[in-house]
C-alpha positions in Angstrom: -62.0 45.1 -48.9 -61.2 43.8 -45.3 -61.7 40.2 -44.2 -62.4 39.6 -40.5 -60.7 36.2 -40.7 -57.4 37.9 -41.6 -57.8 40.3 -38.6 -58.3 37.3 -36.2 -55.3 35.5 -37.6 -53.1 38.5 -37.1 -54.3 39.1 -33.6 -53.7 35.4 -32.8 -50.1 35.5 -34.1 -49.4 38.6 -32.1 -50.8 37.1 -28.8 -48.9 33.9 -29.4 -45.6 35.9 -29.7 -46.3 37.2 -26.1 -47.9 34.1 -24.5 -45.5 31.4 -25.7 -42.3 33.0 -24.3 -44.1 33.5 -21.0 -45.1 29.9 -20.9 -41.6 28.8 -21.7 -40.2 30.9 -18.8 -42.8 29.4 -16.5 -41.7 25.9 -17.4 -38.0 26.7 -16.9 -38.8 28.2 -13.5 -40.7 25.1 -12.5 -37.7 22.9 -13.5 -35.3 24.9 -11.3 -37.7 24.9 -8.4 -38.1 21.1 -8.5 -34.4 20.4 -9.0 -32.2 19.1 -6.2 -30.8 21.8 -3.9 -27.1 22.3 -4.5 -25.0 22.6 -1.3 -22.5 25.3 -2.2 -20.4 24.5 0.9 -19.9 20.9 -0.2 -16.4 20.9 -1.8 -15.3 18.6 -4.6 -13.2 15.7 -3.4 -9.5 16.5 -3.7 -6.6 14.1 -3.1 -4.7 14.7 0.1 -1.4 15.6 -1.6 0.8 18.5 -0.7 1.6 19.6 -4.3 4.0 22.3 -3.0 6.0 19.7 -1.0 6.1 17.3 -4.0 7.4 20.1 -6.2 10.0 21.0 -3.7 11.3 17.5 -3.1 13.8 16.0 -5.5 14.5 12.4 -6.0 14.3 9.3 -8.2 12.1 6.2 -8.2 13.7 2.7 -8.5 17.3 4.0 -9.0 20.2 1.6 -9.1 24.0 1.9 -9.0 26.3 -0.8 -10.5 30.0 -1.1 -10.5 33.0 -3.5 -10.4 35.7 -3.5 -7.7 39.4 -3.4 -8.5 39.5 -7.1 -7.6 36.6 -8.0 -9.9 33.6 -8.3 -7.6 30.3 -6.8 -9.0 28.3 -4.5 -6.8 24.7 -3.5 -7.4 22.7 -1.1 -5.2 19.1 -0.3 -5.7 16.2 1.2 -3.8 12.5 2.0 -4.1 13.2 5.7 -4.0 16.1 8.0 -3.4 16.1 11.7 -2.5 18.9 14.1 -1.5 19.5 15.2 2.1 18.6 18.9 2.2 21.1 19.4 5.1 24.1 17.6 3.5 24.5 17.7 -0.3 26.8 14.6 -0.2 24.1 12.4 1.4 21.2 10.6 -0.3 18.3 9.0 1.6 16.9 5.7 0.3 13.7 3.8 1.0 13.7 0.0 0.8 17.4 -0.2 0.0 19.2 -3.4 -1.1 22.6 -4.5 -2.3 23.8 -7.5 -4.2 27.5 -8.5 -4.2 28.7 -11.0 -6.8 31.9 -12.6 -5.6 34.8 -13.8 -7.6 34.3 -17.4 -6.6 30.8 -17.4 -8.0 28.9 -16.8 -4.8 26.5 -13.9 -4.1 25.6 -11.8 -1.1 22.1 -10.1 -0.8 21.5 -7.4 1.7 18.0 -5.9 2.2 16.9 -3.1 4.5 14.0 -0.7 5.1 16.1 2.4 4.5 19.6 3.5 3.6 22.0 6.5 3.5 24.6 6.8 0.7 27.6 9.1 1.1 28.7 10.3 -2.3 31.9 11.9 -1.0 33.1 8.8 0.8 31.5 6.2 -1.6 29.9 4.4 1.3 26.4 3.4 2.1 24.7 2.5 5.4 21.6 0.1 5.2 19.4 0.4 8.3 16.2 -1.1 9.7 15.6 -4.9 9.8 18.7 -5.7 7.8 18.8 -9.1 6.2 22.2 -10.5 5.1 22.1 -13.7 3.0 24.8 -15.6 1.2 24.6 -18.4 -1.3 26.9 -20.4 1.0 24.1 -20.7 3.5 24.5 -17.8 6.0 21.3 -15.9 6.9 22.0 -13.1 9.4 19.9 -10.2 10.8 21.1 -6.9 12.3 20.0 -3.3 12.8 22.6 -1.7 10.5 25.4 -2.5 8.1 28.0 -0.3 6.4 29.0 -1.1 2.8 31.4 0.3 0.3 30.4 1.3 -3.2 33.7 0.6 -4.9 35.3 -2.3 -2.9 34.1 -5.5 -1.3 33.4 -4.4 2.2 30.4 -4.8 4.5 30.6 -4.5 8.3 28.0 -4.3 11.1 28.6 -1.7 13.8 26.5 -3.8 16.1 25.4 -7.4 16.9 24.2 -10.0 14.4 22.2 -13.1 14.9 21.2 -15.9 12.5 22.2 -19.2 11.1 24.9 -20.7 8.9 26.3 -24.0 7.8 27.7 -24.8 11.3 24.5 -23.9 13.1 22.9 -21.0 15.0 25.3 -18.2 15.8 25.5 -14.7 17.2 28.3 -12.2 17.4 29.0 -8.6 18.4 30.2 -7.7 14.8 30.4 -9.2 11.3 32.8 -8.2 8.6 32.9 -9.2 4.9 36.1 -8.4 2.9 38.3 -9.9 0.3 41.9 -10.8 0.4 43.9 -8.1 -1.6 46.3 -10.7 -3.0 44.0 -13.6 -3.9 40.6 -11.8 -4.1 38.9 -14.5 -2.1 36.1 -13.2 0.1 36.2 -13.7 3.8 33.2 -13.5 6.2 34.4 -13.0 9.9 32.5 -12.9 13.1 34.1 -11.2 16.1 33.4 -9.9 19.7 31.6 -12.6 21.7 30.9 -15.1 19.1 28.4 -17.8 20.2 27.8 -20.9 18.1 25.3 -23.7 18.6 26.6 -26.5 16.5 23.9 -28.4 14.6 25.3 -31.6 13.1 24.4 -32.4 9.6 21.7 -35.1 9.2 22.9 -38.4 8.0 21.8 -39.4 4.5 21.0 -42.9 5.9 
């Protein structure tokens, strides 16, 4: 015995299997049509960094070198970054280089510069660019370049220096810091056209 209701239900299920997927596809198509257009030519933001160059470069960040001279002075060199010179394996190039020299008598000398070059073979370093030379005895000098030793107390400017000291304002063609080999006492000398403007000390009264 056949019931018409069963036939209607069967036909409804069969039609639903066809219509519902079509409706779903229509809704998905509408969503894609209404979505924001994607600009395929708009590239993702990328940091402007040459990765190949960074991989090729060698160096160190915040390095320092410390040692003691034969006469007992302590020497400390440090920099923001150091990298080898590709043209000369004995040279190292430094950014924001500085040196601190601790003297036997208890005084200290601080030297800061924008850049530096260290020679490993000669154990020498040259600090360049707005060099500031300060001592705990009151000297504050400026120059373009200063040569320093890594194993002995030695600092010398190849050019002129200007600044102030306990006597007053002074300038000179060259400045030399060394220590006496017998006593170990440090000596700061100014040579070649020394000019001094004496400033008398203010009276305590």
